[in-house]
C-alpha positions in Angstrom: 19.6 21.3 -7.6 23.0 20.8 -6.0 24.3 17.4 -4.7 23.5 18.4 -1.1 19.9 19.1 -2.0 19.6 15.8 -3.9 20.9 13.9 -0.9 18.4 15.7 1.4 15.3 14.9 -0.6 14.7 11.4 0.9 14.8 12.8 4.5 12.7 15.8 3.6 10.2 13.5 1.8 10.0 11.3 4.8 9.2 14.3 7.0 6.4 15.4 4.7 5.1 11.8 4.4 3.6 11.8 7.9 1.8 8.5 7.7 4.7 6.7 6.1 2.8 5.4 3.1 5.4 6.5 0.5 3.1 9.3 -0.8 2.5 12.9 0.2 -1.2 13.9 0.3 -2.6 17.4 0.0 -3.2 17.6 3.8 0.4 16.4 4.5 1.8 18.9 2.0 -0.4 21.7 3.5 0.8 21.0 7.1 4.5 20.8 6.1 4.3 23.9 4.0 2.7 25.8 6.9 5.5 24.6 9.2 8.2 25.4 6.7 6.9 28.8 5.6 5.6 29.8 9.0 2.3 31.0 7.6 -1.1 29.6 6.9 -1.5 27.7 3.6 -5.0 26.9 2.4 -5.9 23.4 1.2 -6.5 24.9 -2.2 -3.0 26.4 -2.4 -1.5 23.0 -1.3 -3.6 21.2 -3.9 -2.5 23.5 -6.6 1.1 22.9 -5.8 0.6 19.2 -5.7 -1.3 19.1 -9.1 1.5 21.1 -10.7 4.0 18.2 -10.1 1.7 15.2 -9.9 2.9 13.4 -13.1 0.8 10.2 -12.6 -2.4 12.1 -11.7 -3.1 10.0 -8.5 -3.5 13.1 -6.4 -0.5 12.2 -4.3 3.3 12.9 -4.6 5.7 10.0 -4.8 9.4 10.7 -4.0 10.3 11.4 -7.7 7.4 14.0 -8.0 8.4 15.5 -4.7 12.0 15.8 -5.9 10.7 17.8 -8.9 8.8 20.1 -6.5 11.9 20.7 -4.5 13.9 21.4 -7.6 11.3 23.9 -8.8 11.3 25.6 -5.5 15.1 25.9 -5.5 15.1 27.3 -9.1 12.5 29.8 -8.1 14.6 31.0 -5.1 17.6 31.3 -7.4 15.5 33.3 -9.9 14.3 35.6 -7.1 17.8 36.2 -5.8 19.0 37.0 -9.3 16.2 39.5 -9.8 16.9 41.2 -6.5 20.6 41.4 -7.2 19.9 42.9 -10.7 17.6 45.5 -9.1 20.1 46.3 -6.4 22.8 46.7 -9.1 20.6 49.1 -11.0 19.9 51.2 -8.0 23.6 51.2 -7.0 24.4 52.4 -10.5 22.2 55.5 -10.0 24.3 56.5 -7.0 27.7 55.4 -8.2 30.2 58.2 -8.9 30.9 56.7 -12.4 30.7 53.3 -14.1 34.4 53.1 -14.0 34.8 53.8 -10.3 31.8 51.6 -9.3 31.5 53.1 -5.8 29.2 55.6 -4.1 31.1 58.6 -2.8 29.7 61.3 -0.6 29.6 63.7 -3.6 27.8 61.2 -5.9 25.3 60.4 -3.1 24.6 64.1 -2.6 24.3 64.7 -6.4 21.8 61.8 -6.8 19.7 62.7 -3.8 19.5 66.3 -5.1 18.3 65.0 -8.5 15.7 62.8 -6.8 14.3 65.9 -5.1 15.6 65.2 -1.6 16.3 68.3 0.5 19.8 69.6 0.1 22.3 67.6 2.1 25.8 68.7 2.6 28.8 66.5 1.7 29.5 65.9 5.4 25.9 64.6 6.0 26.4 62.3 3.0 29.8 61.2 4.4 28.1 60.4 7.7 25.4 58.3 5.9 28.0 56.3 4.0 30.2 55.9 7.1 27.5 53.7 8.8 27.9 51.0 6.1 31.5 51.6 5.0 32.8 48.3 6.1 36.3 48.7 4.8 36.7 52.3 5.9 37.6 53.8 2.5 35.0 56.5 2.7 32.9 55.1 -0.1 30.4 52.3 -0.6 31.2 49.3 -2.8 28.3 47.3 -4.3 28.6 44.7 -1.5 28.5 47.4 1.2 25.5 48.9 -0.6 23.8 45.5 -0.7 24.3 45.1 3.1 22.9 48.5 3.7 19.8 47.8 1.6 19.2 44.5 3.3 19.5 46.1 6.8 
């Protein structure tokens, strides 16, 4: 957890601790998770999250236990981001013209699409596909341009 996150924990904890008793209950956790995630969270799901970090076993989260929950959530987000980046890098490598060049050219895009069984596209059609996401105008896609395209 970075220093900004550590500083934010007391205010986030206070927001979750709706009744101000210094503890976060299952129902408080459930309501705040729903507000934060923007989707329904069952009482059972909230209880499972609470139990996972409830070190003293009182069925409530104090600020220290809540801090551990926030740290776990942050670590999970980082892990997810790393996995997505590795998968994107692997996909990018399939299309790249060579490992030394590390770009997707119209010719390398055409070659890979042909290997994947896509209907035959001409180099000009591949050039047009690349052009939409070629942010620096060099006629090829870098990994970052490919990442932007895949996230669009």
